[in-house]
C-alpha positions in Angstrom: 6.7 6.8 6.0 3.8 9.1 5.2 0.8 9.5 7.6 -2.7 10.5 6.6 -5.5 11.5 9.0 -8.6 9.3 8.7 -11.3 11.7 9.6 -14.1 14.0 8.4 -14.1 15.9 11.7 -13.1 19.5 11.0 -11.7 20.1 14.5 -9.6 16.9 14.2 -8.3 18.0 10.8 -7.5 21.5 12.1 -5.6 20.1 15.1 -3.8 17.5 13.1 -2.7 19.9 10.3 -1.4 22.4 12.9 1.2 19.8 14.0 2.8 19.6 10.5 3.2 15.9 10.0 0.0 15.0 8.2 0.5 14.4 4.4 -3.2 13.9 3.6 -6.7 13.1 4.8 -8.9 10.2 4.0 -12.7 10.1 4.5 -15.5 7.6 3.9 -19.3 7.7 4.1 -19.2 6.3 7.6 -16.9 9.0 8.9 -19.0 11.7 7.2 -22.2 10.3 8.8 -20.8 11.1 12.2 -20.5 14.8 11.5 -23.3 17.4 11.8 -25.5 17.4 8.7 -24.4 20.2 6.4 -24.6 18.6 3.0 -22.0 16.4 1.4 -20.3 18.9 -0.9 -20.5 21.7 1.7 -18.6 19.6 4.3 -16.0 18.4 1.8 -15.4 22.0 0.7 -14.7 22.9 4.3 -12.1 20.1 4.4 -10.5 21.3 1.2 -10.4 24.9 2.5 -8.3 23.6 5.5 -6.0 21.7 3.3 -5.5 24.6 0.9 -4.5 26.9 3.7 -1.5 24.7 4.4 0.1 25.9 1.2 1.0 22.4 0.1 -1.0 19.9 -2.1 -2.0 17.5 0.6 -3.9 14.5 -0.5 -7.6 14.1 0.1 -9.6 11.0 -0.6 -13.4 11.2 -0.9 -15.5 8.0 -1.5 -18.3 7.5 -3.9 -21.5 6.3 -2.3 -23.4 5.2 -5.4 -23.4 1.4 -5.9 -23.8 0.8 -9.6 -20.8 1.3 -11.9 -22.3 3.9 -14.2 -23.7 5.8 -11.3 -20.3 5.6 -9.5 -18.6 7.1 -12.6 -21.1 9.9 -12.9 -20.9 10.6 -9.2 -17.1 10.6 -9.3 -17.1 13.1 -12.2 -19.6 15.3 -10.3 -17.4 15.3 -7.2 -14.4 16.2 -9.3 -16.4 19.0 -10.9 -17.8 20.4 -7.7 -14.7 19.9 -5.7 -11.9 21.2 -8.0 -9.0 20.3 -5.6 -5.9 19.3 -7.5 -4.9 16.5 -5.1 -8.3 14.9 -4.8 -8.5 11.1 -5.1 -11.8 9.3 -5.6 -12.3 6.3 -3.4 -13.8 3.3 -5.1 -14.2 -0.1 -3.3 -12.6 -3.1 -5.0 -14.9 -5.4 -7.0 -15.2 -6.9 -10.5 -17.6 -4.2 -11.8 -15.8 -1.5 -9.8 -12.6 -2.2 -11.8 -14.4 -0.7 -14.8 -15.1 2.4 -12.7 -11.4 2.6 -11.7 -10.2 2.2 -15.3 -12.6 4.8 -16.6 -11.7 7.4 -14.0 -8.0 6.7 -14.5 -8.5 7.2 -18.3 -9.8 10.6 -17.5 -6.7 11.4 -15.4 -8.6 11.2 -12.1 -6.7 9.8 -9.2 -8.4 6.7 -7.7 -7.9 5.3 -4.2 -9.1 1.7 -4.4 -10.4 0.8 -0.9 -11.5 -2.3 1.1 -8.6 -4.4 -0.1 -7.8 -7.6 1.7 -5.6 -9.6 -0.7 -2.6 -9.2 -2.9 -4.7 -10.3 -5.9 -7.2 -7.5 -5.3 -4.4 -4.9 -5.0 -2.8 -6.1 -8.3 -6.2 -5.9 -10.1 -6.8 -2.4 -8.8 -3.3 -1.1 -9.6 -3.4 -2.5 -13.1 -6.8 -1.0 -13.6 -5.2 2.4 -12.9 -5.6 3.0 -9.2 -3.2 5.6 -7.7 -3.6 4.1 -4.3 -4.5 0.6 -3.1 -5.9 0.7 0.5 -5.4 -2.5 2.5 -7.6 -2.9 5.6 -5.1 -4.1 8.2 -7.0 -4.9 11.4 -10.1 -6.0 9.6 -7.9 -8.6 7.9 -6.5 -9.6 11.2 -10.0 -10.0 12.6 -10.6 -12.9 10.2 -7.2 -14.5 10.8 -5.4 -13.0 7.9 -1.7 -12.2 7.9 -2.0 -8.5 7.2 1.8 -7.8 7.4 2.4 -10.5 4.8 -0.3 -9.1 2.4 1.2 -5.6 2.7 4.8 -6.9 2.2 3.8 -9.1 -0.8 1.9 -6.2 -2.4 4.8 -3.9 -1.9 7.2 -6.4 -3.5 4.9 -6.9 -6.5 4.6 -3.2 -7.1 8.3 -2.6 -6.7 9.3 -5.4 -9.0 6.9 -4.0 -11.6 8.1 -0.4 -11.0 4.5 0.5 -10.6 3.5 4.0 -9.5 0.6 2.9 -7.2 1.1 3.4 -3.5 -0.1 1.3 -0.6 -2.3 3.0 1.9 -2.8 0.9 5.1 -6.0 1.6 6.9 -8.2 0.0 9.6 -5.6 1.0 12.2 -6.4 0.5 15.9 -3.2 1.3 17.7 0.2 3.0 17.3 1.8 -0.5 17.1 -0.3 -1.1 14.0 1.1 2.0 12.4 4.7 0.8 13.0 3.9 -2.7 11.8 2.3 -1.4 8.6 5.2 0.8 7.7 7.8 -1.9 8.5 5.8 -4.3 6.3 6.1 -1.9 3.4 3.1 0.4 3.4 3.9 3.7 1.7 1.2 5.5 3.7 -0.7 4.7 6.9 -4.0 6.4 7.6 -5.3 6.5 11.2 -7.7 8.4 13.4 -6.8 11.6 15.3 -6.9 9.7 18.6 -4.4 7.1 17.5 -2.0 9.6 15.9 -2.2 11.8 19.1 -1.3 8.8 21.2 1.9 8.2 19.2 3.4 11.3 20.8 2.9 10.1 24.4 5.0 7.8 26.6 5.0 7.6 30.4 8.8 7.8 30.5 8.7 11.0 28.4 6.4 12.7 30.8 8.5 11.5 33.8 11.7 12.6 32.2 10.4 16.1 31.4 9.0 16.6 34.8 12.4 15.6 36.3 14.3 18.0 34.1 12.0 20.9 35.1 12.1 20.0 38.8 15.9 20.0 38.7 16.0 23.3 36.9 13.5 24.9 39.3 15.7 23.8 42.2 18.8 25.3 40.4 17.0 28.6 39.8 16.1 29.0 43.5 
């Protein structure tokens, strides 16, 4: 039932962490590209500083942006060297050549978040190659007519039967209902934007009830 914040925005991260329910942060090159230019490592260091101040080893996923396997490995090692955060996971997209990257990083005791997964088969390959997390893209899978809940449930069943340590992260979330569906289907973790996580706390009847309580109490005081 863990929730990650899918964002590279420092204000969103500050606001989310202040509410105490976030277990980690996931980023990707697209999210980073939306932030003011300050340098890749400088910006990630600012995120790490915020996570460190929480006093708990919250997870952080940072994605490689090289495209060739050897370059991806070298870049991942550089990220780990320049960002010495104990709970850092390197995001690597699923792919035949990328499995070698995952395996090599896992051999070096580097946590890998294998991303862009759409099938159970991809998740199995990633987990067996050594990925710490397998990230299934829920709504993007729905966009092409896929049964995202079934893929999540099947993957969870496979991992549980094998007593595998890999955890399922469900991403590509567009509504609070998606978060509920992902957790009920068996996702260990769901990562979503600040806007979506914030909307989970709101309901018209909640606001109406609170206003009624306060109105009644005000009348009693006078």
